[in-house]
C-alpha positions as a Markdown table, in Angstrom:
| # | Residue | x | y | z |
|---|---|---|---|---|
| 1 | Met | 69.0 | 67.2 | 59.2 |
| 2 | Val | 69.5 | 70.7 | 57.6 |
| 3 | Trp | 71.0 | 73.4 | 59.8 |
| 4 | Asn | 68.8 | 76.2 | 60.3 |
| 5 | Ala | 70.1 | 79.5 | 59.4 |
| 6 | Asp | 69.2 | 81.7 | 62.4 |
| 7 | Glu | 71.4 | 79.5 | 64.8 |
| 8 | Asp | 75.2 | 80.0 | 64.9 |
| 9 | Ala | 77.7 | 78.0 | 63.3 |
| 10 | Pro | 77.3 | 74.2 | 63.0 |
| 11 | Pro | 79.2 | 72.1 | 65.6 |
| 12 | Phe | 82.2 | 70.6 | 64.5 |
| 13 | Leu | 81.8 | 66.9 | 62.7 |
| 14 | His | 78.0 | 67.9 | 62.2 |
| 15 | Asp | 77.8 | 66.2 | 58.9 |
| 16 | His | 80.3 | 63.4 | 59.4 |
| 17 | Pro | 78.8 | 60.2 | 58.2 |
| 18 | Val | 79.6 | 58.2 | 61.4 |
| 19 | Leu | 79.7 | 60.6 | 64.1 |
| 20 | Gly | 77.2 | 63.0 | 62.8 |
| 21 | Pro | 74.5 | 61.6 | 64.7 |
| 22 | Phe | 76.4 | 61.4 | 68.1 |
| 23 | Val | 77.6 | 65.1 | 67.8 |
| 24 | Lys | 74.1 | 66.3 | 66.9 |
| 25 | Phe | 72.3 | 64.4 | 69.9 |
| 26 | Asn | 74.9 | 66.1 | 72.3 |
| 27 | Tyr | 75.0 | 69.4 | 70.9 |
| 28 | Asn | 71.2 | 69.6 | 71.5 |
| 29 | Leu | 71.6 | 68.0 | 74.7 |
| 30 | Trp | 74.6 | 70.3 | 76.3 |
| 31 | Val | 74.7 | 73.3 | 74.0 |
| 32 | Lys | 71.4 | 74.5 | 72.8 |
| 33 | Pro | 70.0 | 74.7 | 76.2 |
| 34 | Ala | 72.9 | 76.8 | 77.0 |
| 35 | Ile | 72.5 | 79.0 | 74.0 |
| 36 | Trp | 68.7 | 79.2 | 74.8 |
| 37 | Phe | 69.3 | 80.3 | 78.8 |
| 38 | Arg | 72.0 | 82.8 | 77.5 |
| 39 | Arg | 69.8 | 84.5 | 74.7 |
| 40 | Ser | 66.4 | 84.2 | 76.4 |
| 41 | Val | 67.2 | 84.7 | 80.3 |
| 42 | Val | 70.8 | 86.2 | 80.5 |
| 43 | Glu | 71.1 | 88.9 | 77.8 |
| 44 | Pro | 67.7 | 90.6 | 78.3 |
| 45 | Asn | 68.5 | 91.1 | 81.8 |
| 46 | Arg | 71.8 | 92.5 | 81.0 |
| 47 | Pro | 71.7 | 96.6 | 81.4 |
| 48 | Ser | 72.4 | 98.0 | 77.8 |
| 49 | Glu | 75.8 | 99.8 | 78.6 |
| 50 | Pro | 78.1 | 97.0 | 80.4 |
| 51 | Glu | 79.7 | 98.3 | 83.5 |
| 52 | Ala | 83.4 | 99.5 | 83.1 |
| 53 | Trp | 85.6 | 97.2 | 85.3 |
| 54 | Tyr | 88.8 | 98.5 | 86.8 |
| 55 | His | 91.5 | 97.6 | 89.4 |
| 56 | Arg | 90.0 | 98.4 | 92.7 |
| 57 | Arg | 91.1 | 102.2 | 93.4 |
| 58 | Tyr | 92.0 | 102.8 | 97.5 |
| 59 | Arg | 91.5 | 106.2 | 98.5 |
| 60 | Arg | 94.8 | 107.8 | 99.3 |
| 61 | Val | 95.0 | 108.2 | 102.6 |
| 62 | Pro | 97.2 | 110.6 | 104.7 |
| 63 | Thr | 100.7 | 109.4 | 104.8 |
| 64 | Ile | 102.7 | 108.7 | 108.2 |
| 65 | Asp | 104.2 | 112.1 | 108.6 |
| 66 | Asn | 100.5 | 113.7 | 108.8 |
| 67 | Cys | 99.4 | 111.0 | 111.6 |
| 68 | Tyr | 99.8 | 112.0 | 115.2 |
| 69 | Glu | 101.9 | 109.4 | 117.3 |
| 70 | Asp | 98.7 | 108.0 | 119.3 |
| 71 | Asp | 96.0 | 107.6 | 116.1 |
| 72 | Thr | 96.8 | 104.1 | 115.7 |
| 73 | Val | 93.9 | 104.2 | 112.7 |
| 74 | Cys | 95.9 | 106.5 | 110.9 |
| 75 | Arg | 98.6 | 105.0 | 111.5 |
| 76 | Gln | 97.9 | 101.4 | 110.1 |
| 77 | Glu | 96.1 | 103.1 | 107.2 |
| 78 | Ala | 99.4 | 104.8 | 106.0 |
| 79 | Asn | 101.3 | 101.5 | 106.6 |
| 80 | Glu | 98.9 | 99.3 | 104.6 |
| 81 | Gln | 98.8 | 102.3 | 101.8 |
| 82 | Phe | 102.7 | 101.6 | 102.0 |
| 83 | Leu | 102.9 | 98.5 | 101.6 |
| 84 | Arg | 100.5 | 98.5 | 98.4 |
| 85 | Asp | 102.8 | 101.2 | 97.1 |
| 86 | Arg | 105.7 | 98.9 | 97.6 |
| 87 | Lys | 104.1 | 96.1 | 95.8 |
| 88 | Val | 103.1 | 98.0 | 92.7 |
| 89 | Glu | 106.5 | 100.0 | 92.5 |
| 90 | Gly | 107.9 | 96.0 | 92.7 |
| 91 | Tyr | 105.8 | 95.2 | 89.8 |
| 92 | Ile | 106.8 | 98.0 | 87.9 |
| 93 | Val | 110.8 | 97.5 | 88.4 |
| 94 | Asn | 109.8 | 93.8 | 87.3 |
| 95 | Leu | 108.2 | 94.8 | 84.2 |
| 96 | Leu | 111.1 | 97.1 | 83.3 |
| 97 | Arg | 113.4 | 94.2 | 84.0 |
| 98 | Ser | 111.2 | 92.1 | 81.7 |
| 99 | Arg | 111.2 | 94.7 | 79.1 |
| 100 | Phe | 114.6 | 94.7 | 79.0 |
| 101 | Glu | 115.1 | 91.3 | 78.8 |
| 102 | Asp | 112.4 | 90.5 | 75.7 |
| 103 | Cys | 114.4 | 93.7 | 74.0 |
| 104 | Val | 117.6 | 91.8 | 74.3 |
| 105 | Phe | 116.4 | 88.6 | 73.2 |
| 106 | Tyr | 114.6 | 90.6 | 70.0 |
| 107 | Glu | 117.3 | 92.5 | 69.1 |
| 108 | Lys | 119.9 | 89.4 | 69.4 |
| 109 | Gly | 117.7 | 87.2 | 67.6 |
| 110 | Thr | 119.2 | 83.9 | 68.2 |
| 111 | Gly | 118.0 | 84.1 | 72.0 |
| 112 | Thr | 120.5 | 82.8 | 74.9 |
| 113 | Ala | 122.5 | 80.5 | 72.6 |
| 114 | Gly | 123.7 | 83.1 | 70.5 |
| 115 | Trp | 124.7 | 85.4 | 73.5 |
| 116 | Gly | 127.9 | 84.0 | 74.2 |
| 117 | Asp | 129.6 | 83.8 | 77.8 |
| 118 | Thr | 127.5 | 86.5 | 79.4 |
| 119 | Arg | 130.1 | 86.7 | 82.6 |
| 120 | Leu | 132.6 | 88.1 | 80.2 |
| 121 | Asp | 130.5 | 90.5 | 78.3 |
| 122 | Pro | 126.8 | 91.7 | 78.1 |
| 123 | Pro | 124.9 | 90.1 | 75.4 |
| 124 | Val | 124.2 | 93.1 | 73.6 |
| 125 | Asp | 126.2 | 96.6 | 73.3 |
| 126 | Val | 124.4 | 98.9 | 76.1 |
| 127 | Glu | 127.5 | 100.5 | 77.3 |
| 128 | Glu | 127.8 | 104.6 | 77.9 |
| 129 | Gly | 127.0 | 105.9 | 74.5 |
| 130 | Ser | 125.9 | 103.3 | 72.9 |
| 131 | Leu | 123.1 | 103.5 | 70.1 |
| 132 | His | 121.3 | 100.1 | 71.1 |
| 133 | Pro | 117.7 | 100.2 | 71.2 |
| 134 | Cys | 117.7 | 98.4 | 74.5 |
| 135 | Lys | 119.9 | 100.9 | 76.0 |
| 136 | Ala | 116.9 | 103.2 | 76.7 |
| 137 | Ile | 115.3 | 100.4 | 78.7 |
| 138 | Leu | 118.4 | 99.4 | 80.5 |
| 139 | Asp | 118.7 | 103.0 | 81.8 |
| 140 | Thr | 115.0 | 103.3 | 82.6 |
| 141 | Tyr | 115.3 | 100.1 | 84.5 |
| 142 | Arg | 118.4 | 100.9 | 86.6 |
| 143 | Lys | 117.3 | 104.4 | 87.5 |
| 144 | Ser | 113.6 | 102.9 | 88.6 |
| 145 | His | 115.5 | 100.0 | 90.3 |
| 146 | Thr | 118.1 | 102.1 | 92.2 |
| 147 | Asn | 115.0 | 104.3 | 93.4 |
| 148 | Phe | 113.2 | 101.2 | 94.7 |
| 149 | Phe | 116.2 | 100.5 | 96.5 |
| 150 | Val | 116.6 | 103.9 | 98.0 |
| 151 | Lys | 112.9 | 103.9 | 99.3 |
| 152 | Tyr | 112.4 | 100.1 | 100.3 |
| 153 | Gly | 115.9 | 98.8 | 100.3 |
| 154 | Glu | 117.1 | 97.7 | 103.8 |
| 155 | Leu | 114.0 | 97.1 | 105.4 |
| 156 | Gly | 113.7 | 93.7 | 105.9 |
| 157 | Thr | 111.2 | 91.5 | 104.9 |
| 158 | Thr | 108.2 | 92.6 | 107.0 |
| 159 | Pro | 108.7 | 96.6 | 106.3 |
| 160 | Arg | 106.6 | 99.3 | 108.4 |
| 161 | Val | 106.1 | 102.9 | 107.2 |
| 162 | Glu | 107.7 | 104.1 | 110.2 |
| 163 | His | 111.0 | 102.5 | 109.4 |
| 164 | Ala | 110.9 | 103.7 | 105.9 |
| 165 | Tyr | 110.1 | 107.2 | 107.1 |
| 166 | Met | 113.1 | 107.1 | 109.5 |
| 167 | Lys | 115.5 | 105.9 | 106.4 |
| 168 | Gln | 114.1 | 108.9 | 104.5 |
| 169 | Lys | 114.7 | 111.2 | 107.1 |
| 170 | His | 118.2 | 109.9 | 107.9 |
| 171 | Arg | 119.5 | 109.6 | 104.3 |
| 172 | Leu | 118.1 | 113.6 | 103.8 |
| 173 | Met | 120.5 | 114.4 | 106.6 |
| 174 | Trp | 123.4 | 112.7 | 105.4 |
| 175 | Glu | 123.3 | 114.2 | 102.2 |
| 176 | Arg | 122.9 | 117.5 | 103.8 |
| 177 | Arg | 125.9 | 117.1 | 106.0 |
| 178 | His | 128.0 | 114.9 | 103.2 |
| 179 | Gly | 126.7 | 115.3 | 100.0 |
| 180 | Pro | 124.4 | 112.7 | 97.9 |
| 181 | Ile | 125.4 | 109.2 | 98.6 |
| 182 | Gly | 127.6 | 107.6 | 96.8 |
| 183 | Thr | 129.7 | 110.5 | 95.7 |
| 184 | Gly | 131.9 | 110.4 | 99.0 |
| 185 | Met | 131.9 | 112.6 | 101.9 |
| 186 | Lys | 132.6 | 116.3 | 101.7 |
| 187 | Glu | 135.7 | 117.7 | 102.7 |
| 188 | Glu | 135.9 | 119.5 | 105.9 |
| 189 | Glu | 135.5 | 123.1 | 105.7 |
| 190 | Val | 138.3 | 125.3 | 107.6 |
| 191 | Ala | 137.1 | 128.3 | 108.9 |
| 192 | Val | 139.3 | 131.0 | 107.5 |
| 193 | Glu | 140.0 | 133.9 | 110.2 |
């Protein structure tokens, strides 16, 4: 059998002396009807421009500070948006961590076996002032991890947007009274008379 030029490439082993007839039979039985269906039914009924596919975009809703206390729908929508944002930001932190690990693996060249004992020293030099290519990724990861913990940390396994809002309010009040968190408490100011 000579292969037709108007069809796609012939199937694998179509010209084999023993398996050739079997391959051609199965191709004609199973694949050709699928090709015919796609060319004569599916493709003519498709729109000329394929529809662009994107991730689902949710409309931003009012945040919890814009909701009234008795507006349960607004509070629930704000909580769902909070949980979506938490999930997205968690994925971003995980992505940054995996990028740092990939950078270390790539820059080290030999993988974890060449790293030595990582409990005693880091696998690559990422100390302050280092010019290592992975240092910038590590700094970005540490900053995003810190920001994620500031916003979502210590909220438990089922966080609510109200708890996160109260946490933010208490943190802002603390910083107003005592300075930024992690810098120690401000000294008491003595009034000079």
